[in-house]
N, C-alpha and C positions, 0 to 999 in steps of 0.2 A: 617878717613883714609881708613877703610875697604870699605866704600861707593865708594870712588874714585878708589880703586883698582878693585872693582867689575865692575864699569862702564867701566873702561879701558879694562878689560878683555872681556866684552860684545862687545865693539866696535871693538876690535881686532878680535874676533871670527866672527863677522858680516862681517868684511873686508875680512877675509880669505875665508868665505863662498861665498861672492860676487865674489872674485877673482877666486875661483874654478868654479863657475857657468859660469863666463865670459870665463874662459879657456875652458870649455866644449863647449860653443857656438863657440869659435874661432876654436876649433878642428873640430867641426861639419862642419863649413863653409869651413875649409881647406880640409876636406874629400870630400865635394861636389865639390870643385874646382878640386881636384885630379880626381874625377869621371868624371867631365865634360871634362877633357883633354884626357880621353880615347876614342879611336875611334873604331867603329865596322863597318866592310866592308862586304857587301853581294856579293857573286859571284852567279849570276843567270845563270843557264845553260839551254838554250832552247832545251831540249832533255835530254840526259843522259851523264854523264861524262865518265863512264867506256866504254872503247872501242872506244872513240872518241879522237884521238890525239890532234885535234885542241883545244878542250875544256880542255883536260888535260894540255896542254901548258898554257892556260889561267889561270887555277887554280895555277899551279906551279909558274908562274910569279907573281901573286898577293901575294901568300904565301911568296915568297922570299922577296918582298918589306916589307911585314908586319913583317917578322922575324927581320928586321933591326930597327923596331920601337917598343920598349917594351910595350908601352901603346896602342897598336893596336892589334885587333884580327879579324879573318875572319870566315865567315860561308858560306858554299856551299849549295845552294838551287837549286834542279833540277826541271825544269818546265814540263818535259815529252814531248812526241812527238806530242801531239795534239796542233797545233798552235793556234787554237781558244781559248785555255785556258790561253795562255801566258799573255795577257793583264790583265786578272783577277788576276793571280798570282803575276804579277808585282805590281798591285795596292795594293794587300794585304801586300806586303813587304813594300811599301812606307807608307801605312796607319799605320803600326805598330810603326812608328816613332822611330825605334831602330837604323837605319843604317845611318852613315854619308855619305856613298857612296854605290851605287849599280853598280857593274861591270858586263858587259855581252859582248857577241860577236855573232852577226848575222845581215845580211843585213836588216832584218825586225824590229830589235829592236829600231832604232831611232824613227820611227813613233809611235811605241807603247809607248816609253818613253815620247814622246811629249804629247800624250794623258794623260798619268798618271801625268805628271808634271803640267798640267792645274789644277788638283785637289790638288796636293801637290807640290807647287812651291819651297819649301825649300829642297826638296829631290834632291840630286846630282847624276848624272849618268856619268859613264865612259864607252863608248861603242866602241868596236873594230870591224873592218870589216863592217862598216856602215858609213853613211854620213848624217849629219844634222848640219846646222850652224844657228847662231843667237838666239838660246834658251839659256838663261843665266845660266841655271843649268845643261846643257848637253854638254859634250865634246865627239866628235867622231874622230876616226882614221880609215882611209881606206887605204888598201894596193893597190898599183898600179897593178891591176889584168890584165891590158892590157899587161904589161911587163911579168907578170907571164904566161899568156896564150900564148903570142908571143913565149916564150922560148919553150913551149910544142909543139906548132904548127910547129915551125922550125925543131925540132927534128923529129917529126912525118913524115914530108915531106922528110927529109934526109933519114930516114929508108925506106920509100916507094921507093925513088930513088935507094937505094942500092938493095932492093928486086927485083926491075924491074917490079913490077905489084902490083895492089891492091889499096885500098883507105884508108882514115882516117876518124875517127868518134869521136863524143863527146856524152857521156851520162850524163845528169844532173838529180839531184834528183827532182828539181822543176824548173819551168820557173819564173824568177824574173828579175827585171831591170838590176842588175849588170851582170847577165848571158847573157841576150839578147843584152844589149847595150855595154858591155865591154869584157866579157870573150870569148863568141863565136866569135865576130868580131876580137878580138886579136888573137885567135887561127887560124882563117882563114888568117889573115894578116901574121903571122909567117910562115905558110905553103906556102903562095903565094910568100914569099921572096925567097923560094927555087924553087918552081914550080908554075907559074901563073895559070896553068890549073887545079890544084888540087881542088877538092871539098870536103866539110865536110858533112858527114851524121850525123845529129843532132836529138837526141831523148830524151824524158822525161820519167823518171821512175814514177813520181807522188808523191814520198815521199823519205825519207832519210834512210829507214831501210829495205825495201823489197828486199832482196837479190835474191829471186826467180824471181821477176819481172825484175830486172836488168840482171839476167842471161838470161832470155828469150829475152830481147831486144838485148843484146850483141850477142847471138847465131844467131839471125836473121840478124844482121848487118854483122857478120863474113861470114854467108852463102851468103850474097850479095856481098862479096868481100872486106870487110873492114879488114885491117891487123893491123892497129895501132889505139888504142882507148884511148882517154883521159876520165877518169872517175871522175865525181864530184858529187857523190851521197851518201856521208857519209858512214854509215854502209852497205849500199846496194852495195858498190863497190866490195865486196867479190864475189857477183854473177857474175859480169863481168869477174873477174879474173878466176873463175871456168870455165866459158864458153870459155875463151881464152885457158886454159889448155886442155880442152876436144875437142877443135876444131881439125879437121883432117889436114893433110899436115903440121905438125909442129906447128899448132896453131897460134893464133894472139898474139899481144903484147900490154901491158897496160902502159900508162903514168900516174903517180900519181900526185896529186895536193895538195898543202898546207903543206904536211909533207913528210919526207923521207920514201918512201914505198918500197925500193929495197928488203928488207928482208921479205916482205909479201909473195912472191912466186917467188924465183929466178928460172930461169932467165927471167920470163915472165914480170917483171916490168923493163922497159927499160929507164925510166926517172922520175925525181922528181923535179918539180918546186915548191918551198916552200915559206912560210911566217914564220918569226920568231916571232910567237905570244907570246911566253914566254918572249922574250925580250921586246916587246911592252908593255905587261901587267906589267912587272916589272918597266920599265922606267916611265910609265904614272901613275901608282899607287904611285910610289915614289914621283913624282911631286905633286900629290894630298896631300900626307902626309906632304910635305914641304910647302904647301900652294901656289904652283906655277902652278898648272894645269889650262890652259886658258879655262875656261868654256865659251861656246858660240862659240868656234872655231871648225872647221872641217879640220883635217889635212890629207894630202895625202902623203904616204911614199912609197919608192920603192927600187930599186936595189942599187942606190948610197947612200941611207940613211942607208943601212944595214938591211932592214926589209924584202926584197924579194930577192930570188936568185934561182939558179939551183944547185942541189947537183951533183958534178962531181968528188969528191974525194973518193967516196965510192967504194971499191973493187968490189962490186956486179954490179956496173954500168960498170966497165971495163970488167967484165966477160960477160955481157949481150949484149954489144954494140961494134961493130968493132972499131979499132983504127982510121980508116979513117973518120967514122961518128963522133966519139968523137972529133977529131981534128977540123972538120968544126963547130961543136957545140961550141967548146971552142973559136974559132975565133969570133963568134957572141956574146958570153957571155962577152968576153974581151971588145968589142965595147960598150956593154951596161954598164958594170961596169966603164969604163973610161969616159963615157959621149959622146963618138963619135957617138953612136946611142942613140937618145933620143926619148922616147915614152911617150906621155902625158897620161892623165887618160883614154881617149877614142879615138878609131881610127877615 
């Protein structure tokens, strides 16, 4: 009897021990499954985030989407201003095999991501302000910068018409396809809609951070009779603003691009044609987290989609620009928003 009791006890103990081990294995597997459901997103900034509203909007949009998904986290990685190093840094991020998605924003990023994706085809990219279609792990969204530049050019020509003399100009940080094929022609097109004879003085700063160089260019243009300047030079824009302030005879005026710039130096900023990058970053990151982002696609969005517009409800705009000019600008904006004026991606 004792023998049978001992045997039964041993069998029971063995069964419990096996069950405990099995439970541990199941718990470990469940833990792995939980870990595998967590997502990590990298936001790659080609430059520096601080002081760059367009990149700050990118970060804020991604963070907002991530905040709505508890199993997701985000890491910000700055690439610095040396463009030659961006591909190497992007490659290192992909090679780490840590990130489910790399998010970035710059017209040069799609081609860099294409190169990286040849080595790491499982790495997914969400790229704003750029264009590339047909690559199965890359999604791009591009803003209709023809519309954006047209709005700026239209206002610039209206102001010159009111001033009675002078010309308009554009300073760009660098010369790149979107600038030469879309933005500059769109700016000219908007100005020509007001005055067919108006010309655009176009100059290149050479980088996105040298405010002294931008100030030198702007001062020279103002000396040559330019009274309204569109500046698309990143952190270097401040140099053009300073040149406008210091110019004789009331100075020149600046139109801002991508973000609301009226508060930068009132009343010298007279217009802001903007993109809502935070909205785009939020919506597209959210789609990725829901498994709905159409990789391989290249999307173009504009005024009627709610991603491009002109800020006309800021009190500083009303203080800087006459009611007559604002009324004419509003009439043009109404046509764009309603679809009675349709501008494709390129002039």
